[in-house]
N, C-alpha and C positions, 0 to 999 in steps of 0.2 A: 708622406701620405699616412693617414691614420687608418688603422685596421680595427675592425670589430673583433674583440676577444670575449666570447661568451664566458661569464663568470661561473657558470654552474657545471663546467665539465673540465676534464684534464686533457693534456696535450702531449704529443711526442715531438722530438726534435726533427722528425720528418714531416711534420705539419698535419698529422691526423689528430682528430679529437675523439674523445670517448666520454659518453654520458652514461652512467651506470644506474640501474635500478633493478632490484631483485635478481642480482647476479647476471643480468643481461646488459651488455655494453652496446649502445647505439654508437656507430662509428661513421665519421665523415671526415672531410678535409676542412681546414681552417679558412676563414675569410682571407687571411694573408695568402695562403696557398692558391686559392681560386683566383685572386687578383694577380698574383705572379704568373699564373698559367695563361690568363687571358680567356678568350671565348672558348668554352669547352664544347667540343663537337661529338665526343664519344666517351662513354664509360664502359670499359670492357672488363667484366668480372672474371677473375681467374679461379674462382672457387664456386662451389655449389652448396645448396642447403644440405645440412647433415655432415658436411666435410669438417674434419679436424684441422685446425691451424695452430701454428706456434707464433708467439709474438715475433715480429720481424719478417714473417712470410709475406710475399707479394700476394695481395688479395684482389687487386684490380690495377688496370692502367687507365689513366685519364689522358685522352688525346685532346689537345687544344689546337688552335689554328697554328701556333708557333712552336709547339713542343709536345712530347709525350712524356708522362711522368708515372712512375710506379706509386702505388698506394700500399702501405704495409699494415699488417695486423698490429694494433697497439697492445693486444693481449692474446694469450693462448686460449683456445676453447673450440666450441662447435658452432659453425655457421647456422643461425636460426632463421634468418630471413634476409633477402636481397631486395633492395628498392627497385622493383620492376618498372616504375614510372620513368626511371632514367634512360631506359632503352628508347622510349619515344621522345623524350625531351631532356637530354643531358645538360642543357643550359640552366636547368633548375639549380644545379650546384653553384653556378655563378650568382643567381638571383637570391638564393636562400640557403647558404652553406650550412647554417645551424638549424634549419627547419626541414622543409620538404626536400632539400638536397642531400639528406643523409644517404649513406651508401649501403650499409648492412648492419645486422645485429649478430653479435657473438655471445653465446652462453659461456661465461668466463669459467675456465677450469680452476683458476687460482685468483680469487678476488683481490689479493694483495698486489697483483700486477697492476690493477686499475689505480690503486692508491699510490703506486710508485711513479706514475707518470707526472709530468710537469703540471704544477698548479697554474691557474691563469696568470698570476703575476710573474711567475718564473718563465712562462712561455713568452709573455710580453717582453721581459728583459732579454730573453734569448733572441727573438727576432729583431729587437732594436739594436742589439750588439752585433748582429750578423750583417748589418748594412755598412 
């Protein structure tokens, strides 16, 4: 199966993506991750706006019909915004993982963490080698 890998963002080995602009990282899960999870029924945020997080902290859990999966902060910083639309319709993550299905925004404490994430081609190699 072919997965969409957006070329304008970086990725983690735990399948989060990070799109950075002006030291703010827009965070979501990859198309690969949402397709592996299946139908998403709940996004449960474990953080709140203004909260400090470190890269690797659990920021949310995503509940799908067949499993529950943790979502990790790809970078350290302060939570700036949470996508409140997902409370009403978490399936948006399945439909538009790189657009309206974003999860939250983090004001990056250390911008170099964003650059250290996997580039799109590295992520593509990673998921194709893990099958």
